[in-house]
Residue, then its C-alpha position, 0 to 999 in steps of 0.5 A: m453841132t459841128a460843121t459835119e453835122l450841120g450838113p450843107v448850107r445852101l445859101a441864096i443871097l439877094d443883094l445888089d451891093s457888089g463889094f459886099v456880095r463879092v466877099l460874102v460869096k468868097r468866104a462862103d466858097d471857102l467854107g464849102w457852102q453852095y450858094r446862089r446870087l440873085e439880083a432880083a426877087p424870084r417868085v416865092e414858088e421859085f425858091v421852093a425849087m431852089r431848095v435853099n435853106a438859108l437866105v441873106v436879103d437886103l430888103a431895099v432891093l425889094g422896095e415897096n414889096a419888101w414886107a409882102f415878099l418876106d411875109r409870103l416867103t416865110e409862110v410858104l417856107p417856114s424852115l427857111g432861115v432868113v437874115v436881113v442885112t440892109g442899110r440904116s433902119s428904125v426900130a419899127q422896121r426891124v420889129r416888123g421884119l422879125r415879127a414877119g419871120a426873119d431870124d436875124w437883122v444886121t445893119k450895113p456896113a457889116h462884116p461878111e464874116e459876122v453875117l456868115a456866122r449868123v446864117e450858120a447859127v440859123v441853119r443850125r437851129r432850123k436843122q435841130a427843129s427839123a430833127r425834132v419833127e420826127t418825135g411827133p406832136l407834143v400834148a400838154g394840158e389842152l395844148e398840142i404842139r406840132a413842130d411839123q407845122f410850126q404851130a400850137f393848138a388849144r382846144g383844136n384852135s390854132v394859137d396865133l404864134t409867130r415863128r420865133e414865139f413858137e420856137v420859145l414855146q416848143l423849147l420850153a415844152q420839150t423840157e417840161g418841169k426843167v427851169l431854163q435860164r434866160e441865157e439857155i433859151y436865147q442860145s438855143v432859139w437865137g443861136y448865139a450868146m445873149a448880150h448883157g441887158d438883153r431882155s428879148v427872152d422876157v419879152f417873147v415869153r410874156k407874149v407867148r403866155q398872154k396868147l396861151e392864157k387867151a387860147s387856153p384860160d383854164w390852164n397855166y403853162i409857163h412859170t417864172h423863176f425870178g432871177v433865173g428863167y422859166r419852167f414849162q409845166p401845165e397846171r389847172a388855173g386855181g387848182d390845188d393839185g399843184a404844189l407850186v404858188s402862182d407866179p407874181p406879175e412880171r415887171e415890164v422890161p423893154a428888149v434891147d435894140h437888137g431884140l424885140p421890144e414888147e411894142p414899138a413906141a407910138d410914133e413908130l407904130a404908124l410906120l408898121d401901119d403905113g409902111l417904112a418911112a425913108e431915113p437919110p443914110q449916115p456917112g459911110e453906110h449903105a445908101a439904099t433904104v427900105r421903103 
């Protein structure tokens, strides 16, 4: 998708790092983007009126309300691209943010050019997803996949998918019968090239598969092609009407640090329940921390 096809980027920036914001705004202006600088979080309803399609946010600005704000924002505006750019964070913090609906997480100090490239990738994915909404719901087996609601339903009940999990499922379902390589999935869903050793695709596919098995136990939907990728094709579980052999169990693999692990380590799970533990900034890093 070219810059022209991408359409106007309407960016909101919620960050108090004046030097970083100044450079970010200058580059956004050079690209012809529309932008709004915010020094405090407006009410979520005000974001709707702003009609922005992307947000760069330092969660440290939001303090203890960071998670509630992020949850509410992505619930009300599921098509909004969210890139978190903040100081030093733990794996548990990044996991929580990405699961809450953030599309990307960048650690400061960060180069504004890279941040804008990630914003552009997020907006591109959102535009492609919006275009697919017009095709209507996709029905496969007992599943009904509704792009307009960012939800999948099985037997009339909603499958509890995060936004990123839904995007993985939607991509696979739209290419039913075709084997998608891990790199293809990552490029389409995350918006940029997959780093060597990144197992985030495996982690997300495993999560989606587990939820589908729970919601629709009589069907198998996602099949593994080991060493290659994944294929979506609904088949009745245990039936003999398909010519394919059931997939063997997958080997458990962790996601790399910038992706999502299957679950945070035990000592970090406490952070997910109790909030964010403050960590001392490293020399040269942004001093604010998310709490």
